[in-house]
C-alpha positions as CSV (number, residue, x, y, z in Angstrom):
1,M,81.2,120.2,79.7
2,L,79.5,117.0,78.4
3,R,79.3,118.0,74.8
4,T,81.4,120.3,72.6
5,P,80.6,121.0,69.0
6,T,83.2,118.6,67.7
7,D,83.4,115.9,70.3
8,E,80.9,113.9,72.2
9,T,83.4,111.6,73.9
10,R,82.2,112.2,77.4
11,L,78.6,111.4,76.4
12,R,79.7,108.2,74.7
13,I,81.7,107.2,77.8
14,L,78.6,107.8,80.0
15,A,76.5,105.7,77.6
16,W,79.0,102.9,77.6
17,L,79.2,102.9,81.4
18,K,75.4,102.3,81.5
19,E,75.8,99.0,79.6
20,P,75.6,95.8,81.8
21,E,79.2,94.7,81.7
22,P,80.8,98.1,82.4
23,A,78.1,99.0,84.9
24,A,78.7,95.8,87.0
25,D,82.4,96.5,87.8
26,G,83.2,99.9,86.4
27,V,86.0,100.5,84.0
28,T,89.6,101.6,84.1
29,A,91.1,104.5,82.2
30,D,92.9,101.9,80.0
31,A,89.6,100.3,79.1
32,V,88.2,103.7,78.1
33,A,91.2,104.5,76.1
34,E,91.0,101.2,74.2
35,R,87.2,101.3,73.7
36,F,87.3,104.8,72.2
37,S,90.7,104.6,70.5
38,L,92.1,107.4,72.7
39,P,95.5,108.0,74.1
40,R,95.4,107.1,77.8
41,P,96.1,110.6,79.0
42,V,93.1,111.9,77.0
43,A,90.9,109.2,78.4
44,V,92.0,110.1,81.9
45,T,91.2,113.8,81.2
46,H,87.7,112.9,80.1
47,L,87.2,110.7,83.2
48,R,88.5,113.3,85.6
49,L,86.1,115.9,84.1
50,L,83.2,113.5,84.5
51,E,84.3,112.8,88.1
52,A,84.7,116.5,88.9
53,T,81.1,117.2,87.9
54,G,79.9,114.1,89.8
55,M,78.7,112.2,86.8
56,V,81.1,109.3,87.6
57,R,82.5,108.1,90.9
58,T,85.5,106.0,91.5
59,S,86.4,102.9,93.4
60,R,89.6,100.9,93.8
61,S,90.0,97.3,92.9
62,A,93.3,95.5,92.9
63,G,95.1,98.8,93.1
64,R,93.4,100.2,90.0
65,V,90.9,103.1,89.9
66,R,87.6,102.0,88.4
67,Y,85.0,104.5,87.1
68,H,81.2,104.0,87.6
69,R,78.2,106.2,86.6
70,D,76.6,108.1,89.5
71,E,73.0,107.6,88.5
72,M,71.7,109.9,91.2
73,R,73.8,112.8,90.1
74,I,73.0,112.2,86.4
75,A,69.3,112.3,87.2
76,E,69.8,115.5,89.2
77,V,71.5,117.2,86.3
78,A,68.9,115.9,83.8
79,R,66.2,117.5,86.0
80,M,68.0,120.8,86.0
81,F,68.1,120.8,82.2
82,E,64.4,119.9,82.0
83,K,63.6,122.9,84.1
84,G,65.4,125.1,81.7
85,W,68.6,125.6,83.7
């Protein structure tokens, strides 16, 4: 889910969300689309997949959905892979 042989966009989104500025307030789908030169619907698809797996969570600000990393869930998934899951 996070990485396919030809596209690591979701991993790049997660890495970007860890940077101080995006981490502080979260980002919108428009910001993701702009940052990674994606059509907005493609950015939304990536973000929804990350949300469905619990890697990101959402909040609302000024009527817009903002996406944030869920550090606890990411750590949980990392531990599962470390154990050979």
